[in-house]
N, C-alpha and C positions, 0 to 999 in steps of 0.2 A: 533367516535374517532378512529384513526388508531393505531394499536398496533406497538410498536417499536420492531423490530427484534434484537435479540442478535447475534452478529457475531460468527461463529464457529472458535475456535482457532485451527490453523493448524501449522505444522512445515514448515519452509522455504523450505526444500527439496521437499515438495509435490507440490509447486507452479508450477513447470515446467510441471506437469501433468494436470493442470487446463486448462479450455477452456475459452477464452475471445472473442468468435465470435459474440455473441448477440449484436445488434446495440442499445440496450436500453441505455439511458443516466442515470447517477447517480447524486444524489444531493450532490454536493461537498461542503466542508467547504469553506466559502468565503476567508479564508486566506491560502488555500491549498498550493499555490506556495511558500509562505513564510515558511510554515511548512516544505515543502520539502527542501528548502534552509537551514534552521536551522538544520534539521535532518541530512543532508549530512555533514555539518560542524561538528556536534557532532560525527558522524560516523567516519570521517577521523581523527579528532584531539583527541578524547577521547575514541573512540571505543564504544560509548554509543548506547544501543539498544533503539528503539522506537516501539510503537504499530502502525501498519498500518492497517487501516480498508478499505477493498476493496470489490468489487463485481465481482464474476466470473459468468459464465452462470448458475450455480446451486444455487447461493445464496451469502449471506454476509459472509465474512471471515475476520479473524484477524491473523496477524503474528507479533511476537515480534522479531525484528532483527535489524541489522545495515544497513543503506543505505550508499553505497560507492560512487555512482555517480548518477547524474540526467541529463537527456537530455530534449529535447522538448516534447517527446512522451512517454518515459519510465523512470523508476528508476531502478538502478542496485543494488541488494543486495549482501552481502557477499556471495561468492561462484558462482558468475556469473548468478544469478537468476534475471529475469526481470519481472516487473509489469507495465502494461500500465497506464499512469497517468490519462487517461480519465475514468478509472475504480476505482480510489482511492477516497474514501469519505473524509477521514481525517487521519492525522498523529498525534498521541499523544506523546509528548516529555516526 
């Protein structure tokens, strides 16, 4: 049985220093695109924070923040920080 890794909680301001160069695929939640859409609406209309679980080159991370915009390849967080969608596992509203 494989152990479940607990993501490291990081501050949003540290994301721009992370590396996303590894080509490994992550196991994404089946409703991830719906989660992104809902989180973006919450961020813009209610300024609500969500928990984003994602994978960078060094391991699993979690950030609690607001999503301002979503494109086809990245999400944009408050402060102009970007996370590649293909590295996001799940967004908890």
